[in-house]
C-alpha positions in Angstrom: 81.1 -2.3 122.6 84.5 -1.6 121.0 86.1 -4.3 123.0 83.8 -6.7 121.7 83.9 -5.6 118.1 86.2 -7.5 115.7 88.2 -6.0 112.6 91.1 -7.3 110.0 94.5 -7.4 111.5 97.0 -4.9 110.0 100.4 -6.9 109.3 103.5 -4.5 109.1 104.7 -4.9 105.1 107.5 -7.9 105.1 110.6 -5.3 104.1 109.6 -1.4 104.1 107.9 -1.4 108.1 111.6 -2.0 109.6 112.9 0.0 106.8 111.0 3.1 107.5 111.8 2.7 111.1 115.2 2.5 110.6 115.1 5.4 108.6 114.2 7.6 111.6 117.0 9.9 111.8 117.8 9.4 115.8 118.1 6.3 117.9 115.2 5.3 119.6 114.9 5.8 123.4 113.4 2.7 125.5 110.1 4.3 125.5 109.7 4.9 121.5 111.5 1.2 121.4 108.6 -0.4 123.4 105.7 1.9 122.5 106.3 1.1 118.8 106.6 -3.0 120.0 102.7 -2.1 121.3 101.4 -0.2 118.6 102.8 -2.8 116.5 100.7 -5.7 118.4 97.5 -3.8 118.9 97.5 -3.2 115.3 97.8 -7.0 114.6 95.4 -8.2 117.4 91.3 -8.2 116.1 90.2 -5.7 118.6 90.2 -1.7 117.5 93.3 -0.2 119.3 92.3 2.7 122.2 96.0 4.2 123.1 97.1 7.4 124.3 100.7 8.3 123.7 101.8 11.4 126.1 105.0 12.7 126.3 106.7 16.0 126.2 107.5 18.0 123.4 110.4 16.8 121.3 109.5 12.9 122.8 108.5 11.4 119.5 105.0 11.3 119.4 104.7 12.3 115.7 107.2 9.6 114.5 105.3 7.2 116.3 101.9 8.3 115.0 103.8 7.9 111.6 105.4 4.4 112.4 101.6 3.2 112.9 100.3 5.2 110.1 102.7 3.7 107.4 101.6 0.1 109.0 98.0 1.0 108.2 98.5 2.7 104.5 100.8 0.1 103.5 98.3 -2.4 104.4 96.1 -0.8 101.9 93.6 1.1 104.4 93.8 4.7 104.7 94.5 7.1 108.1 93.2 10.5 109.4 95.2 12.5 111.3 93.0 14.9 113.1 94.6 18.3 114.3 93.4 21.3 115.9 95.0 23.8 114.0 95.7 24.8 110.2 99.0 25.1 111.7 99.8 22.1 112.9 97.9 20.7 109.9 100.8 21.7 107.6 103.7 21.2 109.8 102.3 17.7 110.1 101.9 17.5 106.4 105.5 18.5 105.8 106.6 16.0 108.2 104.7 13.0 106.8 105.5 14.0 103.4 109.4 14.1 104.1 109.6 10.5 105.7 106.9 9.2 103.3 108.5 10.3 100.4 110.4 6.9 99.1 107.0 5.2 99.9 104.1 4.6 97.7 101.7 6.3 100.3 99.5 9.4 99.3 99.4 12.3 101.9 97.5 15.0 101.9 96.4 18.1 103.7 92.2 18.9 104.6 92.1 22.7 106.0 91.3 25.7 105.2 94.4 26.5 103.7 93.4 24.6 100.3 91.3 25.9 97.8 87.5 24.7 97.8 89.2 22.9 94.2 92.0 21.4 95.8 89.5 20.3 99.0 87.0 18.6 96.7 90.0 16.8 94.7 91.0 15.6 98.5 87.6 14.6 99.7 87.3 12.5 96.1 90.4 11.0 97.0 89.3 9.8 100.4 86.0 8.5 98.9 87.7 6.3 96.2 90.8 5.6 98.1 93.4 7.2 96.2 94.4 9.5 99.3 96.1 6.6 101.8 97.1 9.1 104.9 95.0 12.7 105.3 96.2 15.5 107.9 93.1 17.4 108.8 91.2 20.0 110.9 87.8 20.2 111.8 87.3 19.8 108.3 87.8 16.1 108.2 84.4 16.1 110.3 82.2 17.7 107.6 79.1 15.8 105.8 80.9 15.8 102.9 84.1 13.3 103.9 83.3 9.9 103.7 86.4 7.6 103.4 86.7 4.2 101.0 88.7 2.4 104.2 89.3 4.2 107.2 91.5 1.9 109.8 93.2 4.2 112.3 92.2 7.4 113.7 95.4 9.6 114.9 93.7 12.9 117.2 96.6 14.9 118.4 96.3 17.0 120.9 93.0 15.0 121.4 91.5 17.4 124.5 91.2 20.2 121.9 88.2 17.8 120.7 85.1 16.9 121.5 83.8 13.1 122.2 81.3 13.9 119.4 83.9 14.8 117.1 85.9 12.0 117.8 83.2 9.6 117.8 82.3 10.9 114.4 85.5 9.8 113.0 
């Protein structure tokens, strides 16, 4: 069914995407470079992307996810990054905020580390589109969480989530 679905192609921002990728403080290894091109091609195509990134700690998977998230967010759509723990949620939030600080992309984290008032504000921002990228725990799967225009879901440590969790998003 997914291979028959058609969706809008996501095109990289004409100036920012290359600039953002070049701002990565390390040189891409050959696998990162080819994966970046593959992600761009997948997102530019008419079909939903299903891609598994697998690599050792320190390989650069988060940077690759960031590049895809940046492409989607600067194209006016939303991104959800689902993580299994609050600690990883905060770690990714800090990484995403630091890498995206020079761009008009709003990043928030949704987990039990946020007060009820903060959670309501973030959920409202997802619904009205003022939050571009949300990093969250299972809290993202709650019934009150609705997205205005979700286009990319990144599942970190996907083996820690069931099929129903992933299907919900």
